[in-house]
C-alpha positions as CSV (number, residue, x, y, z in Angstrom):
1,X,-120.7,109.6,27.7
2,X,-117.4,111.2,28.4
3,X,-114.2,110.7,26.4
4,X,-112.9,108.1,28.9
5,X,-116.1,106.1,28.6
6,X,-115.8,106.2,24.8
7,X,-112.1,105.0,24.9
8,X,-112.7,102.3,27.4
9,X,-115.7,101.1,25.4
10,X,-113.4,100.6,22.4
11,X,-110.9,98.5,24.4
12,X,-113.2,96.8,26.9
13,X,-111.9,93.5,28.3
14,X,-108.5,92.0,28.8
15,X,-107.7,90.9,25.3
16,X,-108.4,94.0,23.1
17,X,-105.6,96.0,24.7
18,X,-103.2,93.0,24.2
19,X,-104.3,92.7,20.6
20,X,-103.5,96.4,20.1
21,X,-100.0,95.8,21.5
22,X,-99.5,92.7,19.3
23,X,-100.4,94.5,16.1
24,X,-98.9,97.9,16.7
25,X,-95.6,97.3,14.8
26,X,-96.6,94.9,12.0
27,X,-99.5,93.0,10.5
28,X,-100.2,89.6,12.1
29,X,-101.9,86.4,11.0
30,X,-104.5,84.7,13.2
31,X,-102.0,82.0,14.3
32,X,-99.4,84.5,15.2
33,X,-101.9,86.3,17.4
34,X,-102.8,83.1,19.1
35,X,-99.2,82.4,19.9
36,X,-98.5,85.9,21.1
37,X,-101.6,85.8,23.5
38,X,-101.4,82.5,25.3
39,X,-104.7,81.8,27.0
40,X,-107.0,83.4,24.5
41,X,-109.4,81.0,22.9
42,X,-110.0,80.9,19.1
43,X,-113.6,81.9,19.7
44,X,-112.7,85.0,21.7
45,X,-109.9,86.0,19.3
46,X,-112.3,85.7,16.3
47,X,-114.9,87.7,18.2
48,X,-112.6,90.5,19.2
49,X,-111.0,90.8,15.8
50,X,-114.5,91.1,14.2
51,X,-115.5,93.7,16.8
52,X,-112.3,95.6,16.3
53,X,-112.7,95.5,12.5
54,X,-116.3,96.7,12.9
55,X,-115.0,99.6,15.1
56,X,-112.4,100.4,12.4
57,X,-109.5,99.8,14.8
58,X,-108.2,96.8,12.9
59,X,-107.9,96.2,9.1
60,X,-108.5,92.7,7.8
61,X,-106.8,91.9,4.5
62,X,-107.4,88.7,2.7
63,X,-104.9,87.6,0.1
64,X,-106.2,85.6,-2.9
65,X,-103.3,83.1,-3.1
66,X,-103.0,79.4,-3.7
67,X,-103.0,79.0,0.1
68,X,-105.3,81.8,1.2
69,X,-104.0,84.0,4.0
70,X,-105.5,86.8,6.1
71,X,-103.5,89.5,7.9
72,X,-104.7,91.8,10.6
73,X,-103.2,95.2,11.2
74,X,-104.0,98.4,13.0
75,X,-105.7,101.2,11.1
76,X,-104.7,104.8,11.6
77,X,-107.5,105.0,14.1
78,X,-106.2,101.9,15.9
79,X,-102.6,103.3,15.9
80,X,-103.9,106.5,17.5
81,X,-105.6,104.4,20.2
82,X,-102.4,102.5,20.7
83,X,-100.5,105.7,21.2
84,X,-103.1,106.9,23.7
85,X,-102.5,103.7,25.7
86,X,-98.7,104.0,25.7
87,X,-98.5,106.2,28.9
88,X,-100.7,103.7,30.7
89,X,-98.3,100.9,29.7
90,X,-95.4,103.0,31.0
91,X,-97.2,103.5,34.3
92,X,-97.8,99.8,34.6
93,X,-94.2,99.0,33.9
94,X,-93.1,101.6,36.5
95,X,-95.3,100.2,39.2
96,X,-95.3,96.5,38.3
97,X,-93.5,95.5,41.5
98,X,-95.8,97.5,43.7
99,X,-98.9,96.2,42.0
100,X,-97.7,92.6,42.4
101,X,-96.9,93.3,46.1
102,X,-100.3,94.8,46.8
103,X,-102.1,92.0,45.1
104,X,-100.1,89.2,46.8
């Protein structure tokens, strides 16, 4: 396995990259993530958050309050992965029109 294989394995699929983006600047609750990612099902969101927590990309923090709440945030490992993806996002922004044109 090369480095690129390892990285892609961590972010496989459409939603994990978008979850990284959604959590890069602040912790998010489950409902917030659902709103930020229209189209993701509860089942897939739950599955990806569990996988990302198991891979130590995401931290899950449960608060013992009258109304229990859980927040998800990026770990240091997850933040480093987000930073590695930043140039790819910049490339996509730069070429968005061309990509849309080619795919039309």
